[in-house]
TORKOL-4160 file (C-alpha; in steps of 0.2 Angstrom, whole numbers, padded with zeros to 4 digits, m for minus):
475
<pt num="1" X="m0033" Y="0065" Z="0039"/>
<pt num="2" X="m0051" Y="0067" Z="0033"/>
<pt num="3" X="m0063" Y="0078" Z="0030"/>
<pt num="4" X="m0082" Y="0074" Z="0035"/>
<pt num="5" X="m0096" Y="0086" Z="0031"/>
<pt num="6" X="m0112" Y="0084" Z="0039"/>
<pt num="7" X="m0127" Y="0091" Z="0030"/>
<pt num="8" X="m0143" Y="0091" Z="0041"/>
<pt num="9" X="m0130" Y="0094" Z="0057"/>
<pt num="10" X="m0144" Y="0101" Z="0069"/>
<pt num="11" X="m0149" Y="0082" Z="0070"/>
<pt num="12" X="m0143" Y="0084" Z="0084"/>
<pt num="13" X="m0145" Y="0065" Z="0093"/>
<pt num="14" X="m0140" Y="0057" Z="0074"/>
<pt num="15" X="m0123" Y="0068" Z="0071"/>
<pt num="16" X="m0118" Y="0063" Z="0089"/>
<pt num="17" X="m0117" Y="0043" Z="0085"/>
<pt num="18" X="m0109" Y="0046" Z="0068"/>
<pt num="19" X="m0099" Y="0061" Z="0071"/>
<pt num="20" X="m0095" Y="0051" Z="0089"/>
<pt num="21" X="m0091" Y="0037" Z="0081"/>
<pt num="22" X="m0077" Y="0045" Z="0069"/>
<pt num="23" X="m0069" Y="0054" Z="0086"/>
<pt num="24" X="m0068" Y="0037" Z="0093"/>
<pt num="25" X="m0059" Y="0028" Z="0077"/>
<pt num="26" X="m0043" Y="0028" Z="0078"/>
<pt num="27" X="m0042" Y="0031" Z="0059"/>
<pt num="28" X="m0053" Y="0046" Z="0059"/>
<pt num="29" X="m0051" Y="0052" Z="0075"/>
<pt num="30" X="m0040" Y="0069" Z="0070"/>
<pt num="31" X="m0056" Y="0073" Z="0054"/>
<pt num="32" X="m0059" Y="0090" Z="0049"/>
<pt num="33" X="m0077" Y="0091" Z="0052"/>
<pt num="34" X="m0087" Y="0103" Z="0044"/>
<pt num="35" X="m0107" Y="0104" Z="0052"/>
<pt num="36" X="m0119" Y="0111" Z="0042"/>
<pt num="37" X="m0135" Y="0119" Z="0041"/>
<pt num="38" X="m0148" Y="0129" Z="0041"/>
<pt num="39" X="m0156" Y="0134" Z="0059"/>
<pt num="40" X="m0145" Y="0143" Z="0068"/>
<pt num="41" X="m0149" Y="0137" Z="0086"/>
<pt num="42" X="m0148" Y="0117" Z="0081"/>
<pt num="43" X="m0132" Y="0119" Z="0072"/>
<pt num="44" X="m0125" Y="0130" Z="0090"/>
<pt num="45" X="m0131" Y="0116" Z="0102"/>
<pt num="46" X="m0124" Y="0100" Z="0088"/>
<pt num="47" X="m0106" Y="0111" Z="0089"/>
<pt num="48" X="m0109" Y="0114" Z="0104"/>
<pt num="49" X="m0113" Y="0093" Z="0109"/>
<pt num="50" X="m0098" Y="0089" Z="0099"/>
<pt num="51" X="m0084" Y="0103" Z="0102"/>
<pt num="52" X="m0084" Y="0093" Z="0124"/>
<pt num="53" X="m0084" Y="0073" Z="0116"/>
<pt num="54" X="m0067" Y="0081" Z="0107"/>
<pt num="55" X="m0061" Y="0090" Z="0122"/>
<pt num="56" X="m0062" Y="0073" Z="0133"/>
<pt num="57" X="m0055" Y="0064" Z="0118"/>
<pt num="58" X="m0041" Y="0075" Z="0119"/>
<pt num="59" X="m0047" Y="0086" Z="0107"/>
<pt num="60" X="m0040" Y="0077" Z="0091"/>
<pt num="61" X="m0054" Y="0081" Z="0077"/>
<pt num="62" X="m0056" Y="0099" Z="0068"/>
<pt num="63" X="m0072" Y="0108" Z="0072"/>
<pt num="64" X="m0080" Y="0121" Z="0059"/>
<pt num="65" X="m0102" Y="0124" Z="0058"/>
<pt num="66" X="m0106" Y="0131" Z="0041"/>
<pt num="67" X="m0125" Y="0141" Z="0041"/>
<pt num="68" X="m0136" Y="0141" Z="0029"/>
<pt num="69" X="m0134" Y="0140" Z="0009"/>
<pt num="70" X="m0125" Y="0153" Z="0008"/>
<pt num="71" X="m0110" Y="0143" Z="0015"/>
<pt num="72" X="m0113" Y="0129" Z="0010"/>
<pt num="73" X="m0101" Y="0125" Z="m0004"/>
<pt num="74" X="m0088" Y="0131" Z="0007"/>
<pt num="75" X="m0092" Y="0118" Z="0019"/>
<pt num="76" X="m0093" Y="0104" Z="0007"/>
<pt num="77" X="m0077" Y="0111" Z="m0002"/>
<pt num="78" X="m0061" Y="0098" Z="0000"/>
<pt num="79" X="m0071" Y="0084" Z="0007"/>
<pt num="80" X="m0068" Y="0065" Z="0006"/>
<pt num="81" X="m0085" Y="0059" Z="0015"/>
<pt num="82" X="m0102" Y="0069" Z="0016"/>
<pt num="83" X="m0119" Y="0061" Z="0027"/>
<pt num="84" X="m0134" Y="0067" Z="0024"/>
<pt num="85" X="m0147" Y="0069" Z="0035"/>
<pt num="86" X="m0157" Y="0081" Z="0030"/>
<pt num="87" X="m0179" Y="0084" Z="0030"/>
<pt num="88" X="m0184" Y="0095" Z="0020"/>
<pt num="89" X="m0201" Y="0102" Z="0027"/>
<pt num="90" X="m0199" Y="0096" Z="0045"/>
<pt num="91" X="m0213" Y="0089" Z="0055"/>
<pt num="92" X="m0224" Y="0108" Z="0053"/>
<pt num="93" X="m0230" Y="0112" Z="0040"/>
<pt num="94" X="m0223" Y="0094" Z="0028"/>
<pt num="95" X="m0226" Y="0079" Z="0041"/>
<pt num="96" X="m0241" Y="0087" Z="0046"/>
<pt num="97" X="m0249" Y="0090" Z="0030"/>
<pt num="98" X="m0243" Y="0071" Z="0022"/>
<pt num="99" X="m0253" Y="0065" Z="0035"/>
<pt num="100" X="m0268" Y="0077" Z="0038"/>
<pt num="101" X="m0275" Y="0078" Z="0017"/>
<pt num="102" X="m0273" Y="0059" Z="0015"/>
<pt num="103" X="m0283" Y="0056" Z="0029"/>
<pt num="104" X="m0298" Y="0068" Z="0023"/>
<pt num="105" X="m0299" Y="0054" Z="0009"/>
<pt num="106" X="m0299" Y="0043" Z="0020"/>
<pt num="107" X="m0283" Y="0036" Z="0018"/>
<pt num="108" X="m0274" Y="0032" Z="0035"/>
<pt num="109" X="m0256" Y="0031" Z="0036"/>
<pt num="110" X="m0242" Y="0026" Z="0049"/>
<pt num="111" X="m0225" Y="0031" Z="0048"/>
<pt num="112" X="m0225" Y="0038" Z="0027"/>
<pt num="113" X="m0207" Y="0043" Z="0026"/>
<pt num="114" X="m0202" Y="0028" Z="0014"/>
<pt num="115" X="m0216" Y="0023" Z="0003"/>
<pt num="116" X="m0236" Y="0028" Z="0001"/>
<pt num="117" X="m0244" Y="0042" Z="m0003"/>
<pt num="118" X="m0232" Y="0052" Z="0012"/>
<pt num="119" X="m0215" Y="0044" Z="0005"/>
<pt num="120" X="m0218" Y="0050" Z="m0014"/>
<pt num="121" X="m0223" Y="0069" Z="m0007"/>
<pt num="122" X="m0209" Y="0068" Z="0004"/>
<pt num="123" X="m0195" Y="0060" Z="m0010"/>
<pt num="124" X="m0203" Y="0077" Z="m0024"/>
<pt num="125" X="m0194" Y="0090" Z="m0010"/>
<pt num="126" X="m0184" Y="0081" Z="m0005"/>
<pt num="127" X="m0173" Y="0077" Z="m0021"/>
<pt num="128" X="m0172" Y="0095" Z="m0027"/>
<pt num="129" X="m0162" Y="0100" Z="m0012"/>
<pt num="130" X="m0150" Y="0083" Z="m0015"/>
<pt num="131" X="m0150" Y="0089" Z="m0031"/>
<pt num="132" X="m0142" Y="0105" Z="m0028"/>
<pt num="133" X="m0131" Y="0096" Z="m0015"/>
<pt num="134" X="m0123" Y="0086" Z="m0028"/>
<pt num="135" X="m0120" Y="0100" Z="m0040"/>
<pt num="136" X="m0110" Y="0108" Z="m0027"/>
<pt num="137" X="m0101" Y="0093" Z="m0023"/>
<pt num="138" X="m0098" Y="0088" Z="m0043"/>
<pt num="139" X="m0086" Y="0104" Z="m0042"/>
<pt num="140" X="m0079" Y="0106" Z="m0027"/>
<pt num="141" X="m0076" Y="0087" Z="m0018"/>
<pt num="142" X="m0078" Y="0077" Z="m0035"/>
<pt num="143" X="m0070" Y="0063" Z="m0028"/>
<pt num="144" X="m0081" Y="0062" Z="m0009"/>
<pt num="145" X="m0094" Y="0050" Z="m0004"/>
<pt num="146" X="m0108" Y="0049" Z="m0002"/>
<pt num="147" X="m0115" Y="0040" Z="0014"/>
<pt num="148" X="m0136" Y="0046" Z="0013"/>
<pt num="149" X="m0148" Y="0041" Z="0029"/>
<pt num="150" X="m0161" Y="0052" Z="0026"/>
<pt num="151" X="m0177" Y="0044" Z="0021"/>
<pt num="152" X="m0187" Y="0037" Z="0010"/>
<pt num="153" X="m0166" Y="0029" Z="0006"/>
<pt num="154" X="m0172" Y="0019" Z="m0010"/>
<pt num="155" X="m0182" Y="0033" Z="m0019"/>
<pt num="156" X="m0168" Y="0048" Z="m0015"/>
<pt num="157" X="m0152" Y="0036" Z="m0015"/>
<pt num="158" X="m0158" Y="0030" Z="m0031"/>
<pt num="159" X="m0160" Y="0047" Z="m0037"/>
<pt num="160" X="m0144" Y="0051" Z="m0035"/>
<pt num="161" X="m0138" Y="0037" Z="m0043"/>
<pt num="162" X="m0147" Y="0038" Z="m0059"/>
<pt num="163" X="m0146" Y="0059" Z="m0058"/>
<pt num="164" X="m0128" Y="0063" Z="m0054"/>
<pt num="165" X="m0112" Y="0059" Z="m0053"/>
<pt num="166" X="m0108" Y="0059" Z="m0034"/>
<pt num="167" X="m0103" Y="0041" Z="m0027"/>
<pt num="168" X="m0117" Y="0036" Z="m0013"/>
<pt num="169" X="m0122" Y="0025" Z="m0002"/>
<pt num="170" X="m0138" Y="0022" Z="0008"/>
<pt num="171" X="m0137" Y="0016" Z="0024"/>
<pt num="172" X="m0151" Y="0014" Z="0036"/>
<pt num="173" X="m0147" Y="0003" Z="0054"/>
<pt num="174" X="m0161" Y="m0010" Z="0051"/>
<pt num="175" X="m0151" Y="m0022" Z="0045"/>
<pt num="176" X="m0138" Y="m0024" Z="0057"/>
<pt num="177" X="m0155" Y="m0023" Z="0073"/>
<pt num="178" X="m0163" Y="m0036" Z="0064"/>
<pt num="179" X="m0159" Y="m0053" Z="0068"/>
<pt num="180" X="m0153" Y="m0047" Z="0083"/>
<pt num="181" X="m0171" Y="m0040" Z="0085"/>
<pt num="182" X="m0180" Y="m0056" Z="0082"/>
<pt num="183" X="m0168" Y="m0067" Z="0091"/>
<pt num="184" X="m0170" Y="m0057" Z="0108"/>
<pt num="185" X="m0191" Y="m0053" Z="0103"/>
<pt num="186" X="m0195" Y="m0070" Z="0104"/>
<pt num="187" X="m0181" Y="m0078" Z="0119"/>
<pt num="188" X="m0169" Y="m0086" Z="0106"/>
<pt num="189" X="m0153" Y="m0072" Z="0110"/>
<pt num="190" X="m0142" Y="m0066" Z="0096"/>
<pt num="191" X="m0122" Y="m0070" Z="0100"/>
<pt num="192" X="m0108" Y="m0070" Z="0087"/>
<pt num="193" X="m0113" Y="m0088" Z="0084"/>
<pt num="194" X="m0129" Y="m0082" Z="0073"/>
<pt num="195" X="m0123" Y="m0080" Z="0055"/>
<pt num="196" X="m0137" Y="m0072" Z="0043"/>
<pt num="197" X="m0139" Y="m0069" Z="0025"/>
<pt num="198" X="m0151" Y="m0052" Z="0022"/>
<pt num="199" X="m0156" Y="m0044" Z="0004"/>
<pt num="200" X="m0171" Y="m0036" Z="m0004"/>
<pt num="201" X="m0174" Y="m0017" Z="m0005"/>
<pt num="202" X="m0174" Y="m0005" Z="0009"/>
<pt num="203" X="m0187" Y="m0007" Z="0025"/>
<pt num="204" X="m0192" Y="m0023" Z="0016"/>
<pt num="205" X="m0176" Y="m0031" Z="0014"/>
<pt num="206" X="m0176" Y="m0050" Z="0020"/>
<pt num="207" X="m0169" Y="m0059" Z="0029"/>
<pt num="208" X="m0163" Y="m0077" Z="0020"/>
<pt num="209" X="m0156" Y="m0087" Z="0030"/>
<pt num="210" X="m0151" Y="m0087" Z="0050"/>
<pt num="211" X="m0144" Y="m0101" Z="0057"/>
<pt num="212" X="m0132" Y="m0104" Z="0074"/>
<pt num="213" X="m0117" Y="m0115" Z="0076"/>
<pt num="214" X="m0121" Y="m0120" Z="0059"/>
<pt num="215" X="m0140" Y="m0124" Z="0062"/>
<pt num="216" X="m0155" Y="m0119" Z="0054"/>
<pt num="217" X="m0163" Y="m0107" Z="0068"/>
<pt num="218" X="m0178" Y="m0104" Z="0054"/>
<pt num="219" X="m0190" Y="m0118" Z="0062"/>
<pt num="220" X="m0190" Y="m0112" Z="0077"/>
<pt num="221" X="m0191" Y="m0095" Z="0074"/>
<pt num="222" X="m0208" Y="m0100" Z="0065"/>
<pt num="223" X="m0213" Y="m0111" Z="0079"/>
<pt num="224" X="m0211" Y="m0096" Z="0093"/>
<pt num="225" X="m0217" Y="m0084" Z="0082"/>
<pt num="226" X="m0232" Y="m0091" Z="0080"/>
<pt num="227" X="m0238" Y="m0092" Z="0099"/>
<pt num="228" X="m0230" Y="m0074" Z="0099"/>
<pt num="229" X="m0242" Y="m0067" Z="0090"/>
<pt num="230" X="m0258" Y="m0079" Z="0098"/>
<pt num="231" X="m0253" Y="m0070" Z="0113"/>
<pt num="232" X="m0244" Y="m0089" Z="0121"/>
<pt num="233" X="m0226" Y="m0087" Z="0121"/>
<pt num="234" X="m0219" Y="m0083" Z="0138"/>
<pt num="235" X="m0208" Y="m0070" Z="0140"/>
<pt num="236" X="m0203" Y="m0074" Z="0157"/>
<pt num="237" X="m0200" Y="m0060" Z="0172"/>
<pt num="238" X="m0199" Y="m0042" Z="0166"/>
<pt num="239" X="m0180" Y="m0041" Z="0172"/>
<pt num="240" X="m0180" Y="m0056" Z="0160"/>
<pt num="241" X="m0186" Y="m0048" Z="0148"/>
<pt num="242" X="m0176" Y="m0029" Z="0149"/>
<pt num="243" X="m0161" Y="m0041" Z="0149"/>
<pt num="244" X="m0164" Y="m0050" Z="0135"/>
<pt num="245" X="m0169" Y="m0036" Z="0124"/>
<pt num="246" X="m0155" Y="m0025" Z="0131"/>
<pt num="247" X="m0141" Y="m0036" Z="0132"/>
<pt num="248" X="m0140" Y="m0033" Z="0150"/>
<pt num="249" X="m0133" Y="m0013" Z="0144"/>
<pt num="250" X="m0139" Y="0000" Z="0152"/>
<pt num="251" X="m0153" Y="0009" Z="0147"/>
<pt num="252" X="m0160" Y="0028" Z="0151"/>
<pt num="253" X="m0176" Y="0027" Z="0159"/>
<pt num="254" X="m0189" Y="0034" Z="0148"/>
<pt num="255" X="m0184" Y="0019" Z="0137"/>
<pt num="256" X="m0186" Y="0008" Z="0154"/>
<pt num="257" X="m0202" Y="0013" Z="0156"/>
<pt num="258" X="m0206" Y="0009" Z="0138"/>
<pt num="259" X="m0203" Y="m0011" Z="0140"/>
<pt num="260" X="m0214" Y="m0012" Z="0154"/>
<pt num="261" X="m0226" Y="m0003" Z="0145"/>
<pt num="262" X="m0224" Y="m0013" Z="0132"/>
<pt num="263" X="m0224" Y="m0032" Z="0144"/>
<pt num="264" X="m0238" Y="m0024" Z="0153"/>
<pt num="265" X="m0245" Y="m0024" Z="0135"/>
<pt num="266" X="m0240" Y="m0042" Z="0131"/>
<pt num="267" X="m0243" Y="m0049" Z="0148"/>
<pt num="268" X="m0261" Y="m0041" Z="0148"/>
<pt num="269" X="m0268" Y="m0042" Z="0129"/>
<pt num="270" X="m0254" Y="m0055" Z="0121"/>
<pt num="271" X="m0251" Y="m0039" Z="0109"/>
<pt num="272" X="m0235" Y="m0034" Z="0106"/>
<pt num="273" X="m0229" Y="m0022" Z="0093"/>
<pt num="274" X="m0219" Y="m0035" Z="0079"/>
<pt num="275" X="m0239" Y="m0042" Z="0075"/>
<pt num="276" X="m0236" Y="m0036" Z="0056"/>
<pt num="277" X="m0218" Y="m0043" Z="0051"/>
<pt num="278" X="m0223" Y="m0062" Z="0059"/>
<pt num="279" X="m0238" Y="m0062" Z="0048"/>
<pt num="280" X="m0229" Y="m0057" Z="0034"/>
<pt num="281" X="m0215" Y="m0069" Z="0039"/>
<pt num="282" X="m0228" Y="m0083" Z="0039"/>
<pt num="283" X="m0236" Y="m0078" Z="0026"/>
<pt num="284" X="m0222" Y="m0077" Z="0014"/>
<pt num="285" X="m0209" Y="m0086" Z="0022"/>
<pt num="286" X="m0197" Y="m0072" Z="0027"/>
<pt num="287" X="m0192" Y="m0059" Z="0040"/>
<pt num="288" X="m0193" Y="m0040" Z="0036"/>
<pt num="289" X="m0180" Y="m0028" Z="0040"/>
<pt num="290" X="m0190" Y="m0015" Z="0044"/>
<pt num="291" X="m0203" Y="m0013" Z="0056"/>
<pt num="292" X="m0221" Y="m0018" Z="0059"/>
<pt num="293" X="m0230" Y="0000" Z="0060"/>
<pt num="294" X="m0218" Y="0002" Z="0041"/>
<pt num="295" X="m0226" Y="m0014" Z="0035"/>
<pt num="296" X="m0241" Y="m0011" Z="0040"/>
<pt num="297" X="m0242" Y="0003" Z="0024"/>
<pt num="298" X="m0230" Y="m0005" Z="0011"/>
<pt num="299" X="m0245" Y="m0018" Z="0007"/>
<pt num="300" X="m0262" Y="m0019" Z="0005"/>
<pt num="301" X="m0266" Y="m0031" Z="0017"/>
<pt num="302" X="m0267" Y="m0022" Z="0036"/>
<pt num="303" X="m0275" Y="m0003" Z="0036"/>
<pt num="304" X="m0292" Y="m0007" Z="0026"/>
<pt num="305" X="m0307" Y="0004" Z="0028"/>
<pt num="306" X="m0318" Y="m0010" Z="0024"/>
<pt num="307" X="m0308" Y="m0022" Z="0038"/>
<pt num="308" X="m0308" Y="m0010" Z="0055"/>
<pt num="309" X="m0306" Y="m0026" Z="0066"/>
<pt num="310" X="m0287" Y="m0029" Z="0058"/>
<pt num="311" X="m0279" Y="m0013" Z="0066"/>
<pt num="312" X="m0284" Y="m0021" Z="0083"/>
<pt num="313" X="m0279" Y="m0037" Z="0078"/>
<pt num="314" X="m0259" Y="m0035" Z="0073"/>
<pt num="315" X="m0256" Y="m0018" Z="0087"/>
<pt num="316" X="m0255" Y="m0004" Z="0071"/>
<pt num="317" X="m0252" Y="0012" Z="0077"/>
<pt num="318" X="m0258" Y="0023" Z="0065"/>
<pt num="319" X="m0253" Y="0042" Z="0062"/>
<pt num="320" X="m0238" Y="0036" Z="0073"/>
<pt num="321" X="m0224" Y="0044" Z="0064"/>
<pt num="322" X="m0232" Y="0063" Z="0069"/>
<pt num="323" X="m0234" Y="0057" Z="0090"/>
<pt num="324" X="m0216" Y="0051" Z="0089"/>
<pt num="325" X="m0213" Y="0069" Z="0082"/>
<pt num="326" X="m0222" Y="0076" Z="0097"/>
<pt num="327" X="m0214" Y="0066" Z="0106"/>
<pt num="328" X="m0196" Y="0070" Z="0102"/>
<pt num="329" X="m0199" Y="0087" Z="0103"/>
<pt num="330" X="m0205" Y="0089" Z="0121"/>
<pt num="331" X="m0189" Y="0075" Z="0124"/>
<pt num="332" X="m0179" Y="0086" Z="0115"/>
<pt num="333" X="m0185" Y="0099" Z="0126"/>
<pt num="334" X="m0182" Y="0091" Z="0144"/>
<pt num="335" X="m0167" Y="0083" Z="0140"/>
<pt num="336" X="m0158" Y="0092" Z="0127"/>
<pt num="337" X="m0145" Y="0099" Z="0138"/>
<pt num="338" X="m0140" Y="0083" Z="0144"/>
<pt num="339" X="m0132" Y="0084" Z="0126"/>
<pt num="340" X="m0131" Y="0101" Z="0126"/>
<pt num="341" X="m0126" Y="0109" Z="0142"/>
<pt num="342" X="m0113" Y="0096" Z="0149"/>
<pt num="343" X="m0093" Y="0100" Z="0150"/>
<pt num="344" X="m0091" Y="0079" Z="0155"/>
<pt num="345" X="m0100" Y="0073" Z="0139"/>
<pt num="346" X="m0092" Y="0057" Z="0130"/>
<pt num="347" X="m0095" Y="0044" Z="0117"/>
<pt num="348" X="m0095" Y="0024" Z="0113"/>
<pt num="349" X="m0093" Y="0020" Z="0097"/>
<pt num="350" X="m0113" Y="0012" Z="0088"/>
<pt num="351" X="m0118" Y="0002" Z="0076"/>
<pt num="352" X="m0119" Y="0015" Z="0062"/>
<pt num="353" X="m0112" Y="0012" Z="0048"/>
<pt num="354" X="m0103" Y="0025" Z="0043"/>
<pt num="355" X="m0086" Y="0027" Z="0053"/>
<pt num="356" X="m0084" Y="0009" Z="0047"/>
<pt num="357" X="m0087" Y="0012" Z="0031"/>
<pt num="358" X="m0078" Y="0029" Z="0033"/>
<pt num="359" X="m0062" Y="0016" Z="0043"/>
<pt num="360" X="m0059" Y="0003" Z="0029"/>
<pt num="361" X="m0058" Y="0016" Z="0014"/>
<pt num="362" X="m0047" Y="0026" Z="0024"/>
<pt num="363" X="m0038" Y="0009" Z="0032"/>
<pt num="364" X="m0039" Y="m0002" Z="0015"/>
<pt num="365" X="m0048" Y="m0015" Z="0028"/>
<pt num="366" X="m0060" Y="m0022" Z="0021"/>
<pt num="367" X="m0076" Y="m0023" Z="0032"/>
<pt num="368" X="m0094" Y="m0030" Z="0028"/>
<pt num="369" X="m0109" Y="m0018" Z="0027"/>
<pt num="370" X="m0128" Y="m0018" Z="0020"/>
<pt num="371" X="m0131" Y="m0005" Z="0009"/>
<pt num="372" X="m0143" Y="0005" Z="m0003"/>
<pt num="373" X="m0135" Y="0003" Z="m0022"/>
<pt num="374" X="m0140" Y="0001" Z="m0039"/>
<pt num="375" X="m0146" Y="m0014" Z="m0043"/>
<pt num="376" X="m0136" Y="m0018" Z="m0060"/>
<pt num="377" X="m0141" Y="m0037" Z="m0058"/>
<pt num="378" X="m0136" Y="m0039" Z="m0042"/>
<pt num="379" X="m0152" Y="m0046" Z="m0038"/>
<pt num="380" X="m0155" Y="m0055" Z="m0054"/>
<pt num="381" X="m0177" Y="m0054" Z="m0052"/>
<pt num="382" X="m0179" Y="m0035" Z="m0047"/>
<pt num="383" X="m0177" Y="m0024" Z="m0057"/>
<pt num="384" X="m0158" Y="m0015" Z="m0064"/>
<pt num="385" X="m0162" Y="0003" Z="m0062"/>
<pt num="386" X="m0169" Y="m0002" Z="m0044"/>
<pt num="387" X="m0162" Y="0005" Z="m0027"/>
<pt num="388" X="m0157" Y="m0013" Z="m0021"/>
<pt num="389" X="m0153" Y="m0016" Z="0000"/>
<pt num="390" X="m0137" Y="m0032" Z="0000"/>
<pt num="391" X="m0124" Y="m0037" Z="0007"/>
<pt num="392" X="m0108" Y="m0024" Z="0003"/>
<pt num="393" X="m0086" Y="m0026" Z="0005"/>
<pt num="394" X="m0079" Y="m0009" Z="0006"/>
<pt num="395" X="m0063" Y="m0002" Z="0007"/>
<pt num="396" X="m0052" Y="0010" Z="m0003"/>
<pt num="397" X="m0063" Y="0002" Z="m0021"/>
<pt num="398" X="m0075" Y="0010" Z="m0011"/>
<pt num="399" X="m0090" Y="0002" Z="m0009"/>
<pt num="400" X="m0095" Y="m0015" Z="m0017"/>
<pt num="401" X="m0112" Y="m0028" Z="m0016"/>
<pt num="402" X="m0110" Y="m0044" Z="m0018"/>
<pt num="403" X="m0119" Y="m0055" Z="m0027"/>
<pt num="404" X="m0137" Y="m0061" Z="m0022"/>
<pt num="405" X="m0144" Y="m0067" Z="m0037"/>
<pt num="406" X="m0162" Y="m0074" Z="m0038"/>
<pt num="407" X="m0171" Y="m0069" Z="m0021"/>
<pt num="408" X="m0186" Y="m0081" Z="m0015"/>
<pt num="409" X="m0203" Y="m0078" Z="m0029"/>
<pt num="410" X="m0212" Y="m0071" Z="m0018"/>
<pt num="411" X="m0200" Y="m0059" Z="m0010"/>
<pt num="412" X="m0198" Y="m0054" Z="m0024"/>
<pt num="413" X="m0214" Y="m0052" Z="m0031"/>
<pt num="414" X="m0218" Y="m0042" Z="m0014"/>
<pt num="415" X="m0205" Y="m0033" Z="m0021"/>
<pt num="416" X="m0207" Y="m0025" Z="m0034"/>
<pt num="417" X="m0226" Y="m0018" Z="m0029"/>
<pt num="418" X="m0214" Y="m0005" Z="m0022"/>
<pt num="419" X="m0200" Y="m0003" Z="m0033"/>
<pt num="420" X="m0217" Y="0002" Z="m0042"/>
<pt num="421" X="m0218" Y="0016" Z="m0033"/>
<pt num="422" X="m0201" Y="0023" Z="m0031"/>
<pt num="423" X="m0198" Y="0019" Z="m0051"/>
<pt num="424" X="m0210" Y="0032" Z="m0055"/>
<pt num="425" X="m0207" Y="0045" Z="m0040"/>
<pt num="426" X="m0190" Y="0046" Z="m0046"/>
<pt num="427" X="m0197" Y="0048" Z="m0063"/>
<pt num="428" X="m0208" Y="0062" Z="m0057"/>
<pt num="429" X="m0193" Y="0070" Z="m0049"/>
<pt num="430" X="m0183" Y="0068" Z="m0067"/>
<pt num="431" X="m0198" Y="0076" Z="m0075"/>
<pt num="432" X="m0205" Y="0089" Z="m0065"/>
<pt num="433" X="m0224" Y="0079" Z="m0072"/>
<pt num="434" X="m0239" Y="0081" Z="m0062"/>
<pt num="435" X="m0243" Y="0061" Z="m0070"/>
<pt num="436" X="m0227" Y="0051" Z="m0065"/>
<pt num="437" X="m0234" Y="0056" Z="m0046"/>
<pt num="438" X="m0255" Y="0052" Z="m0046"/>
<pt num="439" X="m0245" Y="0035" Z="m0056"/>
<pt num="440" X="m0233" Y="0033" Z="m0045"/>
<pt num="441" X="m0247" Y="0034" Z="m0030"/>
<pt num="442" X="m0260" Y="0025" Z="m0041"/>
<pt num="443" X="m0245" Y="0011" Z="m0041"/>
<pt num="444" X="m0243" Y="0012" Z="m0021"/>
<pt num="445" X="m0251" Y="m0004" Z="m0014"/>
<pt num="446" X="m0262" Y="0002" Z="0002"/>
<pt num="447" X="m0264" Y="0018" Z="m0008"/>
<pt num="448" X="m0272" Y="0008" Z="m0024"/>
<pt num="449" X="m0283" Y="m0002" Z="m0012"/>
<pt num="450" X="m0290" Y="0010" Z="m0002"/>
<pt num="451" X="m0295" Y="0027" Z="m0015"/>
<pt num="452" X="m0304" Y="0027" Z="m0032"/>
<pt num="453" X="m0292" Y="0035" Z="m0045"/>
<pt num="454" X="m0301" Y="0051" Z="m0045"/>
<pt num="455" X="m0298" Y="0053" Z="m0026"/>
<pt num="456" X="m0279" Y="0047" Z="m0030"/>
<pt num="457" X="m0277" Y="0061" Z="m0043"/>
<pt num="458" X="m0287" Y="0075" Z="m0032"/>
<pt num="459" X="m0276" Y="0071" Z="m0018"/>
<pt num="460" X="m0260" Y="0072" Z="m0026"/>
<pt num="461" X="m0268" Y="0088" Z="m0033"/>
<pt num="462" X="m0271" Y="0097" Z="m0014"/>
<pt num="463" X="m0255" Y="0088" Z="m0008"/>
<pt num="464" X="m0248" Y="0097" Z="m0022"/>
<pt num="465" X="m0253" Y="0114" Z="m0018"/>
<pt num="466" X="m0251" Y="0113" Z="0000"/>
<pt num="467" X="m0232" Y="0109" Z="m0001"/>
<pt num="468" X="m0232" Y="0127" Z="m0011"/>
<pt num="469" X="m0214" Y="0130" Z="m0013"/>
<pt num="470" X="m0206" Y="0117" Z="m0003"/>
<pt num="471" X="m0206" Y="0107" Z="m0020"/>
<pt num="472" X="m0202" Y="0113" Z="m0036"/>
<pt num="473" X="m0216" Y="0116" Z="m0049"/>
<pt num="474" X="m0224" Y="0100" Z="m0056"/>
<pt num="475" X="m0237" Y="0103" Z="m0076"/>
């Protein structure tokens, strides 16, 4: 049976999904699971939780704990699969720094973990740690697959694929939930008869095709989307809305409360949480995989100091990621015991790709995923050295991307504006040159639309100083 090493095992909820999935998969149930983290409390919490799930599943898996950098190599030794879910610097201090310093220059952000100046600096403090992982993996588990879930996905995965010999694929759940979310939001429903095709880059991949029983759904999608953004779409009763959005599955009370808030907001104001993406679909012709709050800061069109009315018009939640962090910390304090102290804890296999990838490689029964890989001509009108997100076949041969060809030109053009930043950030990490950091941020669509070159350089210098030892020394 394989060995699965989880880097950043203190991400307890996510560890439950990925490793719980593995324990519920017959081909993986008897795996050795190595949990690695640098935070003893969170590591112990995750271990207690997973041991309960394992015990209630017949104690088939073998769970080990490894604390601290000095034990990292032991955690990785002999691994077949390494799942990466680390966050370097955490919410406090690094996420706070990523938001507060740009704010002094008048630069507003929503999530700041994938692109923009926040995404660039998140990558620059994470890539060195992942390169350390890679060096250990090349020594003690050279044939292992690295399944990367950490953002900024394209920058980190691209860096691993271009700067190391580690077999790496980047994974993001926004691909498999894209079409279901869109169709359910618009009241069209999602079922097994729906087929879709997605390709592009992480968080900005395009729903190129969406059909049901061979019928193109895009005309009806666009008709309803226009009504939805105008506040005129009939979304039915709250009970019907919940059933449509959840597929009738039971959800936690705090999720139900958020659905109620969103429902009441739409009924009273006509505003909803996906207005940016629907506007981008209206203008560029295709729906994008990741959320509106993300895409509001990937483009120069929505967060603009000279057009403050756009924030209200498109319901853009500025400083959304810090709010989420604060809320998640509070929720963990309130509800964490439900996971970590429940001896009867069980798990149902989720839609996360990791267990399906490992299962396909172990059994040689193929599966299809949306994976982040090096382009190398898969999407012909994007740079070959870009990290792209496309359908991939997985079996014992590994992760094999499928050929896409040209994206619609307007879609490729928007992707390239983001790819520019990604490639320059990897260049900065590779060369440790400050000029490459400045250039990456100068090329960012949102930042460039708001700040002068002098302000961009000054802002980057402030961020470099504030991050201190969380980043390597640049020259």
